[in-house]
N, CA and C of each residue as an Amber inpcrd file, in Angstrom:
protein
   417
 -12.2940000  12.6560000 -21.4890000 -12.3240000  11.3880000 -20.7790000
 -10.9740000  11.1160000 -20.0820000  -9.8830000  11.2630000 -20.8120000
  -8.5460000  11.0230000 -20.2500000  -8.2860000  12.0340000 -19.1380000
  -8.6990000  13.2680000 -19.3630000  -8.4910000  14.3110000 -18.3560000
  -9.2110000  13.9440000 -17.0610000 -10.4320000  13.4100000 -17.1790000
 -11.1880000  13.0000000 -16.0050000 -10.5040000  11.8350000 -15.2960000
 -10.0290000  10.8600000 -16.0600000  -9.3870000   9.6790000 -15.4690000
  -8.0780000  10.0070000 -14.7760000  -7.3240000  10.9310000 -15.3510000
  -5.9570000  11.1260000 -14.8880000  -5.7260000  12.4260000 -14.1300000
  -6.3150000  13.5140000 -14.5600000  -5.9150000  14.8290000 -14.0490000
  -6.8880000  15.4340000 -13.0400000  -8.1650000  15.4590000 -13.3500000
  -9.1200000  16.1810000 -12.5100000  -9.2860000  15.5440000 -11.1320000
  -9.5030000  16.3980000 -10.1420000  -9.8070000  15.9160000  -8.8010000
 -11.1860000  15.2670000  -8.8230000 -11.3690000  14.2490000  -7.9740000
 -12.6480000  13.5580000  -7.9750000 -12.9890000  12.9960000  -6.6080000
 -14.2840000  12.8830000  -6.3520000 -14.7820000  12.1960000  -5.1700000
 -15.4780000  10.8960000  -5.5650000 -15.4580000  10.5630000  -6.8410000
 -16.0780000   9.3510000  -7.3660000 -15.2850000   8.1290000  -6.9070000
 -15.9120000   7.2560000  -6.1220000 -15.2200000   6.0940000  -5.5600000
 -14.6760000   5.1490000  -6.6200000 -15.4160000   4.9640000  -7.6990000
 -14.9430000   4.0750000  -8.7720000 -13.6850000   4.6260000  -9.4260000
 -13.6720000   5.9080000  -9.6840000 -12.5000000   6.5440000 -10.2810000
 -11.3240000   6.5400000  -9.2980000 -11.6280000   6.7710000  -8.0310000
 -10.5700000   6.7200000  -7.0230000  -9.9710000   5.3180000  -6.9340000
 -10.8150000   4.2850000  -6.9960000 -10.2790000   2.9260000  -6.9570000
  -9.4370000   2.6420000  -8.1990000  -9.8860000   3.1280000  -9.3580000
  -9.1120000   2.9890000 -10.5970000  -7.7190000   3.6030000 -10.4150000
  -7.6730000   4.8010000  -9.8570000  -6.3880000   5.4590000  -9.6090000
  -5.5800000   4.7210000  -8.5480000  -6.2800000   4.2420000  -7.5180000
  -5.5960000   3.5250000  -6.4400000  -4.9620000   2.2450000  -6.9640000
  -5.5560000   1.6650000  -7.9920000  -4.9900000   0.4810000  -8.6290000
  -3.5710000   0.7830000  -9.1050000  -3.3660000   1.9490000  -9.7130000
  -2.0350000   2.3340000 -10.1940000  -1.1070000   2.7370000  -9.0460000
  -1.6490000   3.4580000  -8.0830000  -0.8590000   3.8440000  -6.9120000
  -0.4630000   2.5900000  -6.1340000  -1.4370000   1.7170000  -5.9270000
  -1.1490000   0.4550000  -5.2550000  -0.1430000  -0.3710000  -6.0390000
  -0.2440000  -0.3030000  -7.3720000   0.7160000  -1.0100000  -8.2170000
   2.1230000  -0.4690000  -8.0380000   2.2550000   0.8500000  -8.0100000
   3.5750000   1.4600000  -7.8010000   4.1130000   1.1000000  -6.4150000
   3.2390000   1.1610000  -5.4090000   3.6520000   0.7990000  -4.0470000
   4.0030000  -0.6890000  -3.9770000   3.2240000  -1.5230000  -4.6470000
   3.4850000  -2.9660000  -4.6410000   4.8020000  -3.2950000  -5.3410000
   5.1040000  -2.5780000  -6.4110000   6.3790000  -2.7890000  -7.1050000
   7.5370000  -2.4240000  -6.1780000   7.4400000  -1.2560000  -5.5280000
   8.4820000  -0.8570000  -4.5860000   8.5980000  -1.8340000  -3.4340000
   7.4650000  -2.2240000  -2.8770000   7.4070000  -3.1760000  -1.7690000
   8.0240000  -4.5180000  -2.1880000   7.5420000  -5.0790000  -3.2820000
   8.0090000  -6.3920000  -3.7430000   9.4840000  -6.3630000  -4.1100000
   9.9230000  -5.2950000  -4.7540000  11.3370000  -5.1730000  -5.1150000
  12.2160000  -5.2670000  -3.8640000  11.8290000  -4.5400000  -2.8180000
  12.6460000  -4.5500000  -1.6020000  12.5250000  -5.8610000  -0.8290000
  11.3510000  -6.5150000  -0.8850000  11.2290000  -7.8350000  -0.2570000
  12.2030000  -8.8050000  -0.9250000  12.2000000  -8.8190000  -2.2560000
  13.0970000  -9.7180000  -2.9870000  14.5520000  -9.3220000  -2.7660000
  14.8590000  -8.0270000  -2.8290000  16.2270000  -7.5590000  -2.6220000
  16.7580000  -7.9710000  -1.2540000  15.9730000  -7.7070000  -0.2040000
  16.4480000  -8.0080000   1.1450000  16.4480000  -9.5030000   1.4450000
  15.4640000 -10.2450000   0.9050000  15.4060000 -11.6750000   1.2360000
  16.3840000 -12.4940000   0.4100000  16.5400000 -12.1730000  -0.8610000
  17.4440000 -12.9770000  -1.6910000  18.8150000 -12.3240000  -1.8540000
  18.8440000 -11.0230000  -2.0260000  20.1160000 -10.3290000  -2.2190000
  20.9350000 -10.1980000  -0.9500000  20.2700000  -9.8230000   0.1580000
  20.9700000  -9.6020000   1.4170000  20.7590000 -10.7390000   2.4150000
  20.0000000 -11.7600000   2.0120000  19.7650000 -12.9550000   2.8320000
  19.0590000 -12.6680000   4.1640000  18.2070000 -11.6340000   4.2040000
  17.3940000 -11.3980000   5.3940000  16.2820000 -12.4450000   5.4070000
  15.7680000 -12.7630000   6.5810000  14.5960000 -13.6380000   6.6810000
  13.4590000 -12.9670000   5.9060000  12.6550000 -13.7540000   5.2060000
  11.6290000 -13.1760000   4.3400000  10.5980000 -12.3360000   5.0910000
  10.3240000 -12.6410000   6.3660000   9.3760000 -11.8100000   7.1160000
   9.9970000 -10.4690000   7.5070000  11.2920000 -10.4410000   7.7970000
  11.9940000  -9.1740000   8.0640000  12.0190000  -8.3460000   6.7740000
  12.3140000  -9.0030000   5.6640000  12.3200000  -8.3170000   4.3680000
  10.9380000  -7.7550000   4.0430000   9.8920000  -8.4430000   4.4680000
   8.5220000  -7.9730000   4.2470000   8.2700000  -6.6630000   4.9740000
   8.8380000  -6.5040000   6.1540000   8.6950000  -5.2530000   6.9080000
   9.3960000  -4.1020000   6.1680000  10.6050000  -4.3460000   5.6630000
  11.3080000  -3.3100000   4.8940000  10.5020000  -2.9170000   3.6520000
  10.0140000  -3.9120000   2.9480000   9.2000000  -3.6360000   1.7630000
   7.9560000  -2.8460000   2.1090000   7.3250000  -3.1970000   3.2210000
   6.1410000  -2.4840000   3.6840000   6.4340000  -1.0030000   3.8870000
   7.5470000  -0.6860000   4.5280000   7.9090000   0.7090000   4.8070000
   8.0450000   1.5050000   3.5040000   8.6730000   0.9160000   2.5140000
   8.8040000   1.5820000   1.2110000   7.4330000   1.7330000   0.5600000
   6.6650000   0.6550000   0.5540000   5.3470000   0.6750000  -0.0850000
   4.3870000   1.6610000   0.5490000   4.3560000   1.7290000   1.8790000
   3.4170000   2.6280000   2.5560000   3.7970000   4.0910000   2.3120000
   5.0770000   4.3790000   2.2040000   5.5110000   5.7490000   1.9130000
   5.0740000   6.1660000   0.5110000   5.3200000   5.3170000  -0.4530000
   4.8830000   5.5920000  -1.8340000   3.3780000   5.7710000  -1.8690000
   2.6610000   4.8600000  -1.2070000   1.2050000   4.8880000  -1.2220000
   0.6470000   6.1520000  -0.5820000   1.1910000   6.5600000   0.5470000
   0.6840000   7.7540000   1.2350000   0.8510000   9.0000000   0.3640000
   2.0360000   9.1650000  -0.1780000   2.2950000  10.3570000  -0.9830000
   1.4100000  10.4010000  -2.2180000   1.3370000   9.3090000  -2.9510000
   0.5400000   9.2930000  -4.1810000  -0.9630000   9.3150000  -3.9130000
  -1.4030000   8.7150000  -2.8100000  -2.8270000   8.7720000  -2.4530000
  -3.2540000  10.2030000  -2.1540000  -2.4200000  10.9260000  -1.4330000
  -2.7270000  12.3280000  -1.1390000  -2.7440000  13.1830000  -2.3950000
  -1.7570000  12.9990000  -3.2360000  -1.5900000  13.8690000  -4.3950000
  -2.5290000  13.5390000  -5.5490000  -2.8530000  12.2680000  -5.7420000
  -3.5640000  11.8980000  -6.9680000  -4.8820000  11.1760000  -6.7330000
  -4.9020000  10.1450000  -5.9100000  -6.1190000   9.3460000  -5.7590000
  -7.2220000  10.1570000  -5.1000000  -6.9170000  10.7080000  -3.9470000
  -7.9250000  11.4440000  -3.1940000  -7.7640000  12.9480000  -3.3550000
  -6.8140000  13.3570000  -4.1870000  -6.6100000  14.7440000  -4.6060000
  -6.6720000  15.7390000  -3.4610000  -5.8750000  15.4990000  -2.4700000
  -5.8740000  16.3750000  -1.3130000  -4.5640000  17.1330000  -1.2720000
  -4.6550000  18.4370000  -1.1000000  -3.4450000  19.2350000  -0.9750000
  -2.9690000  19.1560000   0.4600000  -1.7680000  18.6460000   0.6410000
  -1.2590000  18.3950000   1.9770000  -1.0610000  19.6800000   2.7690000
  -0.7610000  20.7800000   2.0960000  -0.5280000  22.0280000   2.8200000
  -1.8260000  22.6630000   3.3220000  -2.9900000  22.1770000   2.8380000
  -4.2640000  22.7340000   3.2860000  -4.7710000  22.0640000   4.5630000
  -4.0300000  21.0940000   5.0830000  -4.4260000  20.3550000   6.2720000
  -3.6070000  20.8460000   7.4690000  -4.2690000  21.0020000   8.6190000
  -3.5320000  21.4180000   9.8100000  -2.5250000  20.3390000  10.1980000
  -1.5040000  20.7370000  10.9390000  -0.4700000  19.7840000  11.3610000
  -1.0620000  18.6790000  12.2370000  -2.0090000  19.0310000  13.0930000
  -2.6380000  18.0410000  13.9600000  -3.4210000  17.0320000  13.1190000
  -4.2030000  17.5230000  12.1590000  -4.9720000  16.6310000  11.2920000
  -4.0350000  15.7870000  10.4280000  -2.9680000  16.3910000   9.9600000
  -1.9850000  15.6630000   9.1590000  -1.3780000  14.5240000   9.9750000
  -1.0420000  14.7820000  11.2330000  -0.4970000  13.7490000  12.1100000
  -1.5080000  12.6320000  12.3260000  -2.7690000  12.9950000  12.5680000
  -3.8310000  11.9900000  12.7410000  -3.9740000  11.1370000  11.4800000
  -3.9750000  11.8000000  10.3380000  -4.1340000  11.0820000   9.0760000
  -2.9750000  10.1150000   8.8250000  -1.7600000  10.5750000   9.0640000
  -0.5900000   9.7050000   8.8710000  -0.6650000   8.5280000   9.8430000
  -1.0230000   8.8060000  11.0960000  -1.1200000   7.7410000  12.1000000
  -2.1640000   6.7030000  11.6980000  -3.3240000   7.1640000  11.2710000
  -4.3860000   6.2480000  10.8450000  -3.9680000   5.4910000   9.5960000
  -3.3610000   6.1960000   8.6420000  -2.8950000   5.5850000   7.4030000
  -1.8910000   4.4650000   7.7050000  -0.9440000   4.7520000   8.5830000
   0.0780000   3.7650000   8.9370000  -0.5470000   2.6210000   9.7320000
  -1.4790000   2.9190000  10.6390000  -2.1500000   1.8580000  11.4020000
  -2.8680000   0.8970000  10.4630000  -3.5980000   1.4380000   9.5080000
  -4.2740000   0.6070000   8.5130000  -3.2420000  -0.2190000   7.7470000
  -2.1340000   0.4150000   7.4150000  -1.0590000  -0.2960000   6.7320000
  -0.4720000  -1.4080000   7.5800000  -0.3500000  -1.1750000   8.8870000
   0.1860000  -2.2110000   9.7790000  -0.7720000  -3.4000000   9.8480000
  -2.0700000  -3.1170000   9.8960000  -3.0460000  -4.2100000   9.8480000
  -2.8710000  -4.9770000   8.5290000  -2.7160000  -4.2400000   7.4350000
  -2.4680000  -4.8770000   6.1410000  -1.1580000  -5.6610000   6.1370000
  -0.1380000  -5.1240000   6.7970000   1.1490000  -5.8160000   6.8940000
   0.9930000  -7.1360000   7.6480000   0.2540000  -7.1170000   8.7350000
   0.0290000  -8.3520000   9.4970000  -0.7130000  -9.3660000   8.6280000
  -1.7330000  -8.9050000   7.9240000  -2.4580000  -9.8020000   7.0160000
  -1.5130000 -10.3540000   5.9440000  -0.6550000  -9.4930000   5.4000000
   0.3040000  -9.9140000   4.3800000   1.2890000 -10.9340000   4.9420000
   1.7830000 -10.6790000   6.1420000   2.7550000 -11.6020000   6.7370000
   2.1320000 -12.9660000   7.0020000   0.8870000 -12.9940000   7.4490000
   0.1980000 -14.2640000   7.6560000   0.0500000 -14.9990000   6.3220000
  -0.3610000 -14.2620000   5.2930000  -0.4980000 -14.8850000   3.9700000
   0.8500000 -15.3660000   3.4350000   1.8820000 -14.5460000   3.5940000
   3.2290000 -14.9490000   3.1600000   3.6490000 -16.2410000   3.8610000
   3.4320000 -16.2980000   5.1620000   3.7900000 -17.4750000   5.9530000
   3.0140000 -18.6980000   5.4690000   1.7030000 -18.5290000   5.2690000
   0.8880000 -19.6520000   4.7960000   1.3300000 -20.1230000   3.4130000
   1.4870000 -19.1700000   2.4930000   1.8440000 -19.5380000   1.1190000
   3.2550000 -20.1210000   1.0250000   4.1990000 -19.5460000   1.7640000
   5.5930000 -19.9850000   1.6450000   5.8850000 -21.2100000   2.5140000
   5.5550000 -21.1240000   3.8030000   5.9030000 -22.2030000   4.7350000
   5.0160000 -23.4370000   4.5740000   3.7270000 -23.2130000   4.3880000
   2.7960000 -24.3400000   4.3820000   2.4360000 -24.8460000   2.9930000
   2.4840000 -23.9860000   2.0070000   2.1440000 -24.4210000   0.6530000
   3.3880000 -24.6140000  -0.2090000   4.5360000 -24.1590000   0.2940000
   5.7830000 -24.3710000  -0.4170000   6.0010000 -23.4880000  -1.6360000
   5.2520000 -22.4040000  -1.7260000   5.4110000 -21.5010000  -2.8670000
   6.6650000 -20.6490000  -2.6840000   7.2210000 -20.1820000  -3.7760000
   8.3950000 -19.3080000  -3.6980000   8.0080000 -17.9940000  -3.0200000
   9.0060000 -17.2980000  -2.5350000   8.7510000 -16.0280000  -1.8410000
   8.0640000 -15.0350000  -2.7700000   8.5240000 -14.9450000  -4.0150000
   7.9220000 -13.9560000  -4.9200000   6.4780000 -14.3150000  -5.2590000
   6.1740000 -15.5810000  -5.4510000   4.7890000 -15.9960000  -5.7240000
   3.9210000 -15.7380000  -4.4860000   4.4470000 -16.0670000  -3.3070000
   3.7150000 -15.8090000  -2.0660000   3.4300000 -14.3170000  -1.9100000
   4.4150000 -13.4860000  -2.2290000   4.2440000 -12.0260000  -2.1340000
   3.1910000 -11.5520000  -3.1190000   3.2580000 -12.0340000  -4.3430000
   2.2850000 -11.6180000  -5.3510000   0.8650000 -12.0360000  -4.9690000
   0.6930000 -13.2370000  -4.4470000  -0.6330000 -13.6900000  -4.0190000
  -1.1480000 -12.8920000  -2.8240000  -0.2490000 -12.4510000  -1.9730000
  -0.6710000 -11.7050000  -0.7860000  -1.0820000 -10.2690000  -1.1160000
  -0.8930000  -9.8490000  -2.3620000  -1.2840000  -8.4880000  -2.7460000
  -2.8000000  -8.2770000  -2.7170000  -3.5680000  -9.3230000  -2.4660000
  -5.0110000  -9.2050000  -2.3130000  -5.3650000  -8.2430000  -1.1760000
  -4.4350000  -8.0200000  -0.2830000  -4.6320000  -7.1150000   0.8570000
  -4.8760000  -5.6790000   0.3800000  -4.5690000  -5.3870000  -0.8740000
  -4.7650000  -4.0380000  -1.4080000  -6.2250000  -3.5870000  -1.2720000
  -7.1700000  -4.5150000  -1.3290000  -8.5860000  -4.1370000  -1.2040000
  -8.8810000  -3.6260000   0.2110000  -8.3220000  -4.2750000   1.2270000
  -8.4450000  -3.7840000   2.6060000  -7.8630000  -2.3860000   2.7020000
  -6.6630000  -2.2020000   2.1700000  -5.9760000  -0.9170000   2.2800000
  -6.7850000   0.2060000   1.6420000  -7.3090000  -0.0240000   0.4440000
  -8.0780000   1.0200000  -0.2350000  -9.3280000   1.3840000   0.5550000
 -10.1430000   0.4000000   0.8830000 -11.4160000   0.6730000   1.5520000
 -11.2170000   1.3190000   2.9180000 -10.2950000   0.8030000   3.6960000
 -10.0660000   1.3680000   5.0320000  -9.5220000   2.7950000   4.9400000
  -8.6000000   3.0310000   4.0310000  -8.0250000   4.3800000   3.9120000
  -9.0340000   5.3700000   3.3630000  -9.8600000   4.9380000   2.4280000
 -10.8730000   5.8330000   1.8750000 -11.8370000   6.2860000   2.9690000
 -12.2640000   5.3670000   3.8140000 -13.2950000   5.6990000   4.7910000
 -12.7620000   6.2280000   6.1180000 -11.5210000   5.9500000   6.4450000
 -11.0140000   6.4140000   7.7370000  -9.9950000   7.5660000   7.6270000
  -9.3710000   7.7350000   6.4570000  -8.3910000   8.8140000   6.3080000
  -8.9030000   9.8940000   5.3520000  -9.3630000   9.4870000   4.1910000
  -9.7300000  10.4420000   3.1430000 -11.2500000  10.5960000   3.0240000
 -11.9320000  10.6290000   4.1100000 -13.3970000  10.6990000   4.1520000
 -13.9780000  11.9020000   3.4990000
């Protein structure tokens, strides 16, 4: 059972989402850490800090999604296909970033929530990221 959950390659969407939960969690931790670091530590505007966090999060997510969630060996893909996949992956991430920034703005500016609470609430975008990447990149 543990071997199936953690080690074996799979095309099972439920198992992939289970794994993506952890990958998304690792990416969200990296993303949130840098949002807080840049916005509070370096005094960047919180939306600029959100872009920096996004860049860290999308990199973590791409690497771990390829290696573990969708179990794809990167060296088995042609360079052209790899470029297409990265472009699509990042485009989906940019759409998610825009959704996140809108949510951050609404939660922080209009509802008066702290930046970290606004960031945590905006993590709902992870469902968009998983579904879009599964069907458009890792088909």
